[in-house]
C-alpha positions, 0 to 999 in steps of 0.5 A: 528684680524677682524671678517672678517680676522678670517672668511677668515682664517678659510675657508682657513684652512678648504679647506686645511685640506679638500684637504689633508684629501680627498687626503690622510689620515694623518695616511698614510703619510710616508717617501718613498711615500710622504717625499722623493720626496720633500727632494730629489728635494729640499734638497738633491742637497746640503745636501749630501757628497761633497756639500755645506750643513753641513749634508746629507738628503738622507736616511730615518734615515738622515731626521728622525734624523733632522725632527723637525728642517726641519719642522721649517725651512720649515714652516718659509721658511728659507729653501730651500734657493732660494733668487731670486723672482720666480714671476719675473722670472722662472728658471731651478734650482728653489727650493721652497715648496708649502703650501701643501708640507709644510703641508705634512712635518708637518703632517708626523712629527706630525704623528710619522714620518712613514718610509713606505716600500722602493720599489724596486730600480733602480741602477745608478751604484753609488747609489739607489733611491726608485723606487716610486721617480724616476719620481720626481728625473729625473727632479731634480738636485739630483747629486748623479746620475750625470755622472762621470766628465771627468777631475777632478783637485784638488789643488796640495797639501793640502793648510794649512789655518792659524788659525789667524782669518783673511780672506785668499785669494790665487791663485792656478794653476791647469794645465789641461795637455789635448792633444787636444782641448776640449769643456766643456759641464758642470763645477762643484766645490767641497770645500775641507773644506765646513766650510772655503771655502767661495767662488772660481773663475775659470779663464783660462790661455793659456800662461802657463807662470804663473803657479809659482803663485800656492798657492800665496796670492793676495798681492804677487808681482807675483800675480800682474804680473799675473793680467797684463796677458791676459787671455783666460777667466777671469771668467769661473765659480763661486762657492759659497755655494748653487751654483751647477754645470752649464750645457750648452745646448746640442750641445754647450760648452765652448772651452778649448784649449789644455794644458790650465791652470786653475787658481783658486781663493779661498776665505777662511773665518777667522779661529781661528785654523789651517785647510787644504783645497784641493778643486777640479773642475769637468769638463764634456767634450762634446762627441758629435759635439759642433756647437756653443760656449758658451760665457760669459760676466760680467757687473760690477762696471766700468759700472755703470752710477752713479759713483764713486762706493763708499758707504759712511758711513751711506748712503743707495745708489742705483747704476745703469747700462745701457749697450747696446748690438750690436748683438742678443744673447741667454741667458743661465743664470745669476749670480748676485754678491755683498757683506755684505751690499747689500740689493737688486738686480734687473736685466732686459733687455729693447728691441728696441721695448720697451719690458721688459725681466725679468732676476733676482730680489732679494728683500733681498740680502744674501751674504751667499746664491749666485746662478747662475740662469739658465733659463728654456728656452734660452731667446732671447735678440735682438740686440740694447737691453739694460741691466739694472742692479739696486743694492741698498746698506745699509751702515748704523749702523741700517744694522745687516750685516754691518761689521763696526760699526760704519760705514765706507766708503766702496768701490771696493774690493775682501775682504768681508768687500769691495763691488762689483756689478756684474752680469755674463751672459753666452750666445750663439750668437742667432740662429733662434729658440733659444727661444724654446730650453728648457734647462736641468740639 
C-alpha cells in the first residue's frame, strides 16, 4: 500500500471513528436500541418461522446466539443478500447495510452484546415488537405483522419426496372453490419443507378439467395433456428462496374467476433420505373496489434475437432480447430468471424519445437467490418502447457452478442442469399520473 493510500485509509477510519464516537459511546450500543432495527429491517423478513431462512432472528436470544456469525457475514457483505445493483435502479423491497450499520454490529459484538431494556410493546394481535423499533418496522417487510390471508391453499396431502438423490418436478392441483370472482391484491408462498423446496411456479386454470394431474411428475402423459390446456394465467407467481410475497398497488389486483384451480409446479432438490412436503399458497383479496387489473407478461427464450438458445461446451455466450410494446404500461415489478451457469443479467427499456429506463442489473448471478424486484414508484413505459434484455452464461470448466465437468452442451429446460432466460413483468395499463404512485408493502 502506498503512503498516499495509507493516508486516505487512516483519514476515512478516523472519520468513521469520530462519527460513531460523537453519535454514541460504544458502551451504550445495545440490542433493543441499536441492533434490533437493523436486524428487523434486513434479516427478519426471511429469518422467521415459515420463511426461507433456516433459523429465526426475532428475539435477542436468537441474535446473540449467532452474533459472531452475523458479524462475519455482514462485514463480508454476504448478508443480507440482494443481488441487484442498487445504483442501477432502486426498489421498494431492497435490502443492504450501510458502513455505519455494519460497524455498529461489529462494535456491539466486541462490546459484549448488551441487551439493553425492552420498551413497552405494541400488540399487533399476533406478535409484539419493541416500541422503540416501531418506526423502522412500519416501513419494513417484517411479516410477523402481516394481515391474515383470506385464503390458504395447501397441497392436498403430504407429498413424499423419494430419497433417491434426484431432482423431482411435480404438479399439484389446488382448487380454490371460491363462490364468486375475487381480486388478488397480494400473493405469498410458504415452503412446507424449506430444505428441499427449490422453487415453485403458480398458474391458474378455469377449465377444472386437469385436476387429475395432482401430484404427477412432468413425465406423466396426463401432464403432457395439461400442457395443451389454455390456462387463464401461465405465470401468476413464482417463488424461490429469498422471494417474499408480492403486493399490488391500492385499487388494483389480479382477477381470480370463481371456482378457478391453482396449478402449483414444484421443484424439489435431490435428497438422500425420504422426506415430505406440504407447501401452501397465501392469497389476500381486495376488500375495496378494484378499478384496474394487474397483468403480466414474460420475455423468454423464444424472444431472443441470436437464436438458438444453446450454450455449447466451453463457450461463454451472451443472449439478447429486444421486444417492442405497442401500448403504454406502468411497470410494478420485474423477476429475472436463469439457472446455474448464468453469470450476468441486465434489463432496461429504450423509449421512442431515446430515454433509457433502467429495470434490473445483476453482475454476479446467483441461482440460489432470485427475487421479484418491486419498484418504489410505478415506472411509465410509453407505447413504442423497446425492452432490452442481456444475459450472459459461462459453460466452461473454470465456472465452479457448472453442473457438468467436463462441460456439456446445455439448452432450454426446466431442470436445474438445463438453462432458461426469463424476465417476468407485472404491470398495469398506463393511466395519467401513474408515475407518481408510490408502492407499499
